[in-house]
C-alpha positions in Angstrom: 0.1 0.0 -0.1 1.0 3.6 -0.9 0.4 6.2 1.7 -0.2 9.6 1.0 -1.2 10.8 4.3 -2.7 8.9 7.3 -6.1 8.1 8.2 -8.3 11.2 7.8 -5.4 13.1 6.1 -5.2 14.1 2.3 -5.6 10.5 0.7 -4.8 6.9 1.3 -4.5 3.9 -1.5 -5.3 0.3 -0.9 -4.1 -2.7 -3.7 -6.5 -5.0 -4.2 -5.9 -7.8 -1.9 -4.3 -10.2 -3.7 -6.3 -13.4 -4.7 -7.0 -16.6 -2.8 -5.9 -19.9 -2.8 -9.4 -20.6 -4.3 -9.9 -18.2 -6.9 -5.6 -18.1 -7.6 -6.1 -21.8 -9.0 -9.8 -20.9 -11.1 -7.9 -18.4 -12.6 -5.2 -20.5 -13.5 -7.9 -23.0 -15.0 -9.6 -20.3 -17.4 -6.1 -19.1 -18.3 -5.6 -22.5 -19.6 -8.4 -22.2 -21.9 -7.9 -20.1 -24.6 -4.4 -21.8 -25.1 -5.7 -24.9 -25.3 -8.1 -23.9 -28.4 -5.3 -22.1 -30.0 -2.6 -25.4 -30.2 -6.1 -27.2 -31.1 -6.9 -25.2 -33.8 -3.2 -25.1 -34.5 -2.9 -29.2 -34.4 -5.7 -29.9 -36.4 -6.7 -27.9 -39.7 -10.4 -29.3 -39.5 -10.8 -27.0 -36.6 -8.9 -24.0 -37.2 -11.4 -22.2 -36.6 -10.3 -22.9 -32.3 -7.2 -20.8 -33.3 -10.2 -17.5 -33.8 -12.7 -18.8 -30.9 -9.0 -18.9 -28.7 -8.2 -15.6 -29.7 -11.9 -14.3 -28.8 -11.5 -16.1 -25.3 -8.1 -14.1 -24.5 -9.7 -10.6 -25.8 -12.8 -11.0 -23.5 -10.4 -12.1 -20.3 -8.1 -9.1 -21.8 -10.9 -7.6 -21.2 -12.1 -7.8 -18.2 -8.9 -7.4 -16.7 -8.8 -3.8 -17.6 -12.7 -3.2 -17.1 -13.9 -5.4 -14.4 -11.3 -6.3 -12.1 -9.7 -2.5 -10.1 -6.1 -2.4 -9.5 -6.9 -0.5 -5.9 -9.2 1.7 -3.9 -8.4 5.1 -2.8 -9.9 7.0 0.3 -9.4 10.7 -0.6 -11.2 13.2 1.8 -14.1 13.6 -0.4 -14.8 10.8 -1.8 -13.7 7.0 -1.8 -12.1 5.7 -5.8 -11.9 2.6 -7.3 -9.2 2.6 -9.8 -9.3 0.1 -12.6 -6.7 -0.1 -16.0 -8.5 2.0 -18.3 -11.6 3.8 -15.6 -12.3 4.7 -12.6 -15.0 4.7 -9.6 -16.2 7.4 -7.7 -18.2 7.3 -4.8 -18.7 10.6 -2.9 -18.3 9.6 0.7 -21.3 11.9 2.3 -22.7 8.9 0.1 -21.3 6.6 2.6 -23.5 5.2 5.4 -21.5 2.4 7.2 -18.3 0.2 6.2 -17.2 -2.0 7.9 -14.6 -5.8 7.2 -17.4 -9.0 6.8 -16.3 -12.6 6.1 -18.4 -14.9 3.9 -20.8 -16.1 6.6 -21.4 -12.8 7.8 -23.1 -12.0 4.7 -24.8 -15.1 4.1 -25.6 -14.7 7.2 -26.9 -11.3 6.8 -28.2 -11.2 3.0 -29.0 -15.0 2.0 -28.5 -16.5 -1.3 -27.1 -14.7 -3.6 -26.4 -14.8 -7.4 -23.7 -13.2 -9.5 -24.2 -11.4 -12.5 -20.9 -9.8 -13.7 -17.3 -11.8 -14.1 -16.3 -14.9 -11.6 -13.7 -16.8 -11.3 -11.1 -15.2 -13.4 -9.4 -12.8 -11.3 -12.0 -12.2 -8.4 -15.8 -11.7 -8.8 -16.7 -8.4 -9.9 -20.1 -6.9 -11.0 -23.2 -7.4 -9.2 -24.6 -9.7 -6.6 -29.1 -10.2 -6.5 -29.2 -11.0 -2.7 -31.8 -13.3 -1.3 -32.2 -10.7 1.9 -30.7 -7.5 0.3 -31.4 -7.0 -3.4 -28.2 -6.0 -5.2 -25.2 -5.5 -4.3 -21.8 -4.3 -5.9 -19.1 -6.3 -5.6 -15.0 -6.4 -7.0 -13.7 -9.3 -5.0 -10.3 -11.2 -5.0 -10.9 -13.5 -2.6 -13.7 -14.5 0.1 -12.4 -13.3 2.9 -11.0 -10.3 4.3 -13.7 -8.5 2.1 -15.1 -4.9 3.4 -19.0 -3.9 3.3 -19.5 0.2 2.1 -23.8 0.7 2.3 -24.2 3.7 0.5 -27.2 6.2 0.4 -29.1 5.8 -2.4 -27.2 3.1 -4.3 -26.6 -0.4 -3.5 -23.8 -1.8 -1.1 -20.9 -1.8 -2.4 -18.5 -5.4 -1.7 -14.6 -4.7 -2.9 -11.3 -6.8 -0.7 -8.7 -4.0 -0.3 -5.3 -5.0 0.8 -5.6 -4.2 5.0 -9.0 -4.1 5.0 -9.5 -3.2 8.5 -6.6 0.4 7.8 -8.6 0.6 4.7 -12.2 0.9 7.3 -10.7 3.0 9.3 -9.6 5.7 6.5 -13.1 5.3 5.1 -14.5 6.2 7.9 -12.0 9.4 8.6 -13.1 10.3 5.3 -17.3 10.0 5.7 -17.2 11.6 9.5 -15.6 14.8 7.7 -18.6 14.8 5.3 -16.8 14.9 1.8 -15.1 17.7 2.5 
């Protein structure tokens, strides 16, 4: 983590937490798919279309990485910023109602059954969850533990996995207590 200030100071940046073991294994398996398609297409002329299919799958994977997988979360006095390789998502500090660490069991107990809408398994899980008890939850996670639930005024909650979740929560609480000045 690089810090450009202290909690309640200028700004604090938290990297996306490293992928958990299950997501790392699933990502490795999924990354093999385009390679296998290309090799199969090159080895057998009758299925040469597999080369193009492998390239398409690789392009989709690249899209997930640059559009949906955040690289860092930045807490400033005015906002929470999710940094992606090609875009930013900004949550004004005055919209943050609460932030707290939450584990998978507590999330399941509070929100019930969830269905993912978006990318999942490749580099993490990104997009939205529809939950039985809580409705929609926007999420950007790289592991199943160490998550932070950010409740927002007028928007669906945000579930993220920053590096050092407790320090992230403290920084976000300090920023939102300042009213987003």
